[in-house]
Each structure stands twice: as structure tokens, then as C-alpha cells.
N, C-alpha and C positions, 0 to 999 in steps of 0.2 A: 287382456280382459277374458277370463274363464265365462264360457257360456254352455251349459249344459246341453243346449239345444243345437249345438254344432258338433256334440261327439261322433254322431252317425257319419259324419265326414271322415274322421280319422278309422272310424270301424269299417267303412267302406274299402279305405287305402291299407287295410290290414296292420295299422300302427297304433292298435288302442289296445289295453287290457284293464279291467276294472276288478279288482279284489276289496273283499269286506274288511279283511284283517281285524275281526273282533275279538281274536284271542292272542293278538299279536303277529308279527310279521309272517306270512304265509311263506313256506319253503319254496313254491313255485315262482315267488317274485324275481328269485335269482336264475332260474332257467329263461324267465322272459326278458329279465335284463340282459342275459346273454344272447337272447335270440334276436332282439331289436338291435343289439350293438353290432352283431355280424350280419345284419341285413340293411334295412334302411333307417333304422331307427325307430322311435315310437314312444307313446305316454302310457305309463303306469299311474292308475289312479286307485288310492287306498282309501275305503270308506265309501265305496260307490258300489251299487250292483244293477244289475241289467234284468229287465223284464220279460217275460216271456215273448211278448209282442215287439221286442227289441228297443224298447225306451230305457231309461236310465232313473235311477232313484238315488237320492244323496241321503247316504244312511248315516254318515258322520263317524269320528273318531273320539273314544274315550280321552286318550292320552296320546295326541299327534307328536306332541316333544319328543315322547320317551321314544315312540316309533322312530323319528327322523334321527334319533343319536343311534339307535340301532341300526338304521341303513348305512349310517357314515362308519361306524364301527366294522360292520361287514365288508364294506367296499375297501376299507384298508386293511383288511386281513387276507394276505396271499394265499392262506391255506383254505380260505373260502371262495375267493373270487380271484382270478388272475390279474385283473387290473381295474384300477378305477379310472372311469373317462368322465366322472361327473364334476361339475363345481357347483358352488352353494346355489347358483342361480337354477339349476336344474333339479334340487329338491326343494318343493316350497309347501308351507301349510296355507291353505286357502280358506275363507269364511263364505260359504254357499248356503243359503238359505237358514241363516243361522245356525248352522253346523260346520263342523271344521273337517277338512279331508286332506291328504297329500298327493299333490301331482309331482311325479317323478318322471321328468323327462329325459329320455335317453336318445343321445345322438347317434348317428352311424359311426362305427369306429373307423379311425385312420387305418389303412392295410398294414401299417409297421406295427400295431397294436392287436391287430388279430392273429389267433381267434382269441376272444374273450370265452372264458370257460369258469365252471364252477368246479371247486376241488382241486386236485393237484395233477390231473390227468387230461391233457386236452383232448384225447381222443374218446375219454368217456363223458367229459363235462361239457362239451360245444354245442350249442343249440342254434337253430336258425328258425326264423318265422315262415311259415306257409299257410296261406288263408287266414283263418282267426286263431291259430294255434301255434304252438313251438314243437318242432320235432328235432330229435338227437341227430348231430351232424355226422355223416358216414366217414370211414377213415379217410377216403379220397379227398373229401370235402375240406377237412381238417387238413390235409398234406397240400392242398392247394393254396389255402390261406398262407400256411407255413412258408410256402414258396414264394408268396408275394411281398413276405415282410421286409426282404434286404432292399438296401439303397443301389446296390451295385448293380449293374445291368446284366442279368443272368445269360444274354445270349452272347457274350464276349467270352465265354466259358470256352477253353479249349477242349476239345474232343480227342484225348490221347490215343483210344484204341482205333482212331481211324486215321488215314493219309490223304493226301490231297488227290488220289484216285476217285474218291467219292465224287469230285466235283464235275459238273457238266460243262465243258471247256467253250461249248458253242453258246451255251446261256451266258457265261462270264464274258464271251467276245462281244456277244450284242449289248450287254450291260457298258462294257467299255467303250464300244462306238457311240452309244448315247451319250454318256457322260463326255465324250469328247465334244458332241454338238452341243452339251450344255454348258461345258467349261473347256473351250478351245484354248489350247496351250497349257493346261495345266501342269505342274511340275510332275505328277504321277504318270503321266502320259505315254512315257518312254520306258517305264519299268517293266520288266518281264511279269508274267502272271504271278508269280509266287512273291515278288514284291510288292506288285500292286496289292494283293489279297491283305497281305501283312499290312499295309498303310491304310487300308480302309476296314479292317476288323474282321475280314472273312478267314483270316488264318492267323495263327500264333506260334510262339516257340515253347515248347515244353522245358522243363530245367536241364535236359539233355542235348538243348538245342536244335532238335527234331521240330520241324513244322509238320502242324496238324490244323485241320480245320476247326473253325469255332462253330458254335451253336448256330450264329447267324449266317456265317459262310455256308454251313451246311443246307439250313432253311432255304436261303436266297437262291443258291446257284447248285445245289447238290441233286443227284439223281433220286428219284421218290423212292426207289425200292431201298437205297442207301439211307434216306431219312427216315423211314420206318424202323429201320434196325435201332435208331436211336429215339425214336418217337413213334411207338407202336400204334398209337391213337390217331396219328397224323393222317389227314384225307384232307382234299380240297374239293369242292362240288359246286359248280355253278350249273344250273337249269334254266330255260326257256319254255315256259307253259303258256302255250296260245290257245288252248281248248281244256275248258276246266273238267273234261271227262278223261284227258290223257294225264299222265304222270308228267311227262314233259314231250316238247317236240324237237329239242336239241339241248345236247349236254355237253358239257367240259369237265372231267373229273380226272384227278391223279390216278395212278396206279394202271392205266390202261396200256402202258408200254408205247404209246403213239407219239409222246412228247414227253419232255424232261420231267414234269409233275413238280417242280419246285415253286416257290411263291414268286418269284421274279416273272418267270414267263407266264404264270396263273394270270397274275395282275394285268398283262398287257393283252391277253387272250379275251380276259373278260370285261377289260375297258372298251375294248374295240366293239364287242357286243351292245355293251350298255348304252354307247353314244350313236348308235345307228339311227335312232329315231329322232336325235336332236337336229333340228332345223339351223343351219348355219347362215347368219345374215350375209347380205351381199354389202359388205362393208370394207372401206379401204382406210389404211393407215398411212399416213404421209403422202398419199396419192399413189404409192406404189405395192405397199403390201396388203394382202389379204388378209382379213382378219377372219380366222377359222376356229378361234378358239374363245369361247363365249365363259360367262362366268358359271353357266351349266356345267359345262365340259368341265372346270375347274372343281366345280362342288361334287361330281362324279368321282373324279379323281380321290378327291379328300375323302370322299366317303368310303371308297373302295380301299385305299391306302390304310385308313384307320382300322379297317376289317382285319386286314392282313398282318398289321404291324402290332396292334395290341392283342392279338390272340394269343393264348395259353395253348401251346401246342403239344403240352402234355395232357390235356384236358380231353374230355371226351366229346364225340359225336361231329369233330372236324369244323371247317367253315364251310358254311352253306350258302349260297346266293340264288336267289329265285327272282326270276324278271317274268312279270305276268304284263297282260297289256295295261292294267291302270296302275300297278305297284311293283315297286322293287323291294326286296326285303334281304338285308345282308346278317347273317348270323354266324358269331365265333364264339369259341369256347374261352371262358374267362369273363369275370365282372369287369365292371369299371372301376379304376383304381383311386377313383375321385368321387366326388360325389356327383350325380347325373346333373343336377341343377347348376353346379359349379363348371360343368363342361359346357353346358349350354350358353352360361355367361361369357365364358372365355377366360384367358389370361393364365390358365393353372395347365400345366403340362407332367404328365405321370406316366411315360411310355412303359410298358411291359418290356418290350424288345428295342432299347434304346440304338443298339449297334444297327439292327435293322433300319431304323427311322433314318439313320445318320446316311445309310447307302442310298436310301431313295431319295435325301435330301439332296444328295449329289448331283441327282438328275432331275432335280427342280420337281420333285414329289413331295408331299406330306409337310405337315406345319408343324414346328417345334414349339412353338409361342403359345399354345393352345388356343389357337385361331380356327381350328380347324371345323370344329362343330358350328360355333355361330356362323361361319362362311355358308355351310349348308342351310342352316335356318333362316339366312338372310335371302339366299336364292330363293328358297321355296316361297318365302313370303313376298317377295318382290313378284315372282310370277303370279301369285294370288292363289296358290295352292294350298291344300291343307297342311299343317304344320307337320314336320317330321317327327315320328314316334321313336323315342329312345327308351328301350326297356332291358330291365336285368330280370335273369331268373335262376333259380338255384336249384341244386338237386337235380342234374348237375349245374355247375355255373354257366352261364352264357349270356351275351349281349347281342341284343337283336336290334337293328336300326330298321324301320320301316317307312319307306319313302313312297308317299302317292303320288299319281302322275294324274294330269287332267286328261280326261277322256277325249276332250274337245278339242282336236289338233290345232285349231287355231289360236288355242289359247298359246303354242310356242311362238308364236308372232307376237314380239314385243317392243316395236318401233326400233328393232336392231339392237336394244341394249342388253337382252339377254340371249334369245334363241333367234329371232329374226326369221326371214323367210326362207324357204327351202332352195337349195341350189342344184337345179335338175340340168342335166345333160342327155338328150334322148337316147335312149338305148342302154344307159349305164344305170347299174343298181347303185340305192342310195349309199350302201355300204362302199363299194367302189369309188364311188363319189367322194366319199369322206378321205379315202387314201388319197386320192389325187390332190384334193385340196390341202392335205398335210404336206405333200412333195412341193406344191407350188409356193405354200407358206415359207417353207424352208428356203427355196431359192429366191425369196424375196430379200433375203439378208446374205445369201451365199452365191459364190458365182457359178457352182457347177454341183451334181450330186451324183453319187455313185451307188452301185447295186449295195455294198457294205452299209453305206449311211441309211438307205431306205430299209433294208433288214431291222437296224437298230430304230429307226424311226417308228416303222409299223409293226415290229417284232414279226417278223416274216422269215420264211427260209429263204435260201438264196435262190432257188427257183421261183418262188412267189415274188420276190423284190425284182427280178430281172425282168418278169411279167408286167409289173405295174408301170416300170420305165419304158419297155418295149411298147406296150400298148400306147402311153401318152406321145411315144415318138411317132407310131404309125399314125396318130390322129393330128400330127403336125403341131402338138403342144411344145414338146420336146426336141431337141437336137442332139443326136448322138455323137461325140467326138473319141476318137482312139479304137483300140481294140483290144479284146480280151480283158485281161487283167488292170489294163490301162484305160478302158472305157468309162467315159462319164458321160453326165447329160446337162444341157443348158437349155435355157429358155427360148423358144423360138422368137423371133425378133417383134411378132405381133403381140405378145403378150406384155411388153414392156408399154403398152397403151391401155388405159385402164377401160376403154371402152369395148375393148375386145378378149376381156376375161372372160372364163367360162360361166356361162348361164344357164 
């Protein structure tokens, strides 16, 4: 039911345009049609005017049927409008205050139909909505929409101008070790690196039979200076801000030369920072296995995975993640490929980088069935925290997720169902304790653990991995067996009794 008193709600959301249409259809109606279709949709009202105080007046139309017919004629004229995305229910004649108006409801266009433009040239006839007006899209914005049209996964594209020297094989080794842990005995486990990359989509053969990296392989496992050759705007940036007067107190970013700079290593470096403040419940599974992976951990992995998997790496400004005392924001280039409301409901998946998603799936990270965003919302709701905010911005296209954290640390304690009580060991920092819990959790289902497996589990260097195991052994928690390359660690006997687990 149409209610003029509710029009301000649409205006506040920048999805309302009113036009008089006294002398026929105004030319600007098609600019607005383009802008709404290429943004979040909106409503165009013909026969309505806006007063100086922001109120609306029903002026009415003399011949709405004629205008309605003209709308349909234009929509089906590809010389004037690139595509019609409306059906009969979207263009209605309404009787309001004994006057007739036309309500034209423009939905958000499917990515396969974008850009919606007027005239014959998308680079001169594409518009978007900003504030309460329409603006002409830049060439880069139009190119972004054109890139997103295709159904094929663009990250499987072979980069024939590069060979496999662009791959950081230390990163690939960490990935393969983690996959062995997640999928022990997998048929690809014994393949050499080249055959393995061919199987997971990180590499492909050109027509002459030569093996080259794919876009996904380069982004996932490449060296960042090689990635920048193909993606000049590529940049990964994580910042921790603990003082509002400082730009950051700690930072991880690509391009420093201190680490590989690819998205796989970035994911685990950042994830380990994000979960430092999550309190782990003292809870046992089957009386033996300590539960250190809570729904909040899973939600953090999911939101971080979404950020790097769905980014448009040809877009501007890179991936930017900022952790503050009471908030985490994650922003990536590229808009949602589906309506945000559909993403929150779940059940629809349309990944921008499907091959990268498959790679993460092989190590049990990322959701393909469209359940990732609902999981994040559910966890925040269960904790009683403010709902996550999902926002699209344009010019340039970016997606931002804002997760607000409860400043009251006691809120992390939730009867062990989500975060639980903190696990403390005297003299051990919480970050180190998290690493130790991860090792113990692994040993609940495995007989022993090696430095290589710790490197993969915690995304550490060999030196750091050896230190974690050596410290656990020195504290009497683990026992070292074997020497040098054959060295492995097992749980000390006391750890098999639940009353002596670290607290």
C-alpha cells in the first residue's frame, strides 16, 4: 500500500526520485533508471514534487496511460536503454488523493546485466546513485562491472606471461601441510608441486603444453612483487589501533619484503591476530579432546575468508583490515555480487574468485553454500552484540564489514557455548597460549606432531615452530622423540588425565 508519509524513508536511503512529468517523460528518468539499477535499486515517482521543507506533494498526471506506454517503448528500445530489467509489476498507475501518479520500481540489476546504460555506449551512458543524485560512472567503474558479468571463474585464467618461478614455494609447502592435516591420505598428497598445483587450479597448461600459474595460484601462493606485475593495485593491509591518537600500533602489509605478501600467508597472519582476544572455554570433547575452536573463532575465519576470497584485486585501494579495541572493520575492493539482503538470509553463493574459494575449502576454510554471512550474524546475535554491518560503497567499488565488539570483557563468557572462560598459564601470553592450545587440540586426535605440522597449523617459520614445541617440552607438557629431521613430539602422560590439562 502506497503511503506518502513513508517516502522520507526511501529518501534517507538514497533510493527515491520524484519527477513532475508535466510535459511528458523527463529525459533524466533514464539516467535515474540506470543509476538505481547499477546501485541498490530505487523508486521513481512521476507526478509528485518535493517541497522546500522536504515534504512531498501529489501533483498528478494528466495522461498516465500514455506515459506508461512510452516507458515500455523506451525500455524495449536498445538504442535508448541497454536492457529492460522491469516487469509489469514494476510500472504501476496509482490513485492517490484522487489523482493519478506512476510508480516505477527499479530493482538492483543482476551482475550479469550490468552495466545498465542509456544510449549505445556504456562508457558514456552508465550512471550510479550517490547521495540524492545520479553521477556519471568513470571508465574504471564501467570496466569493473563488465569484468563481473561473466559466469566463468576469472581466477582460473592462465597467466601465460609468467612461469612457476613466481610462486613462493615455502607458502605452497605450508598450504600442502595444512591440507594433509585436514584431508589425511588424499590422493593428491604424493604429487609433486607442479602436479599438485595443476589439480587445485593454481596452475594450468597453455596450448603449447607449458605450465603457467593461474590468477588464483599467483594470488594465493605468489611473491607479492610478482603479483603486482599482474595486479598493479594489489595491496594487503592489516592494522591494530589501540590509541585513537595513533595511526596504528602494529601493522602487517604486503610489499615490505619481510614475508611473501600473498593472500594465503596474509590470511593466517591476520587470523592469529584477530583471535588473540577470544577467550577459550575449558571444555572437553569425549573426555579427551580440549575444545579450543569456538563458533566465534569460526565466524572470524569466515569473515576474513570472505574478505580475501571476494575481493576484486584489480580494484583500487586494496584489502584493508583494522582492529580497534571495540571494533573490527574489513574492507575489500569490489561490490557484493548478490543483493546484501540475500547474503544475510543465506543460501546463495556467487564467489568472485571461485578457484581461491576451492583452495580454502580444501583446508576447511570458507563456505560455498552461502552460509558464511548468516553464521557471522548468528554468532553476534547469540553473544548479544550489535549486529554486523555490511556496506557497499561506490566510486570506487568497495565492500566493508564492521564487527562491533562488546567492551565488557565478561561478555565473552557465555556458559562455554561461544567463547567461555579464559585459559591462563602463569607467565604465558595469551597469544602463545592460543598456539599451545592449538597444538594440544591437534594431539587429541593424532599420536605425534612435528615442526613441519606446527608450521602449517600456526603459519609459523621453522624457527618459530621449533620454539613452540621446545617450550612445551621444557614445561613438561610434551615429550621429544627422535633427532633432527626425525624429531617428533608426543603428549606427556599426565595430559591424558582431564584434571591435569593446562588451566
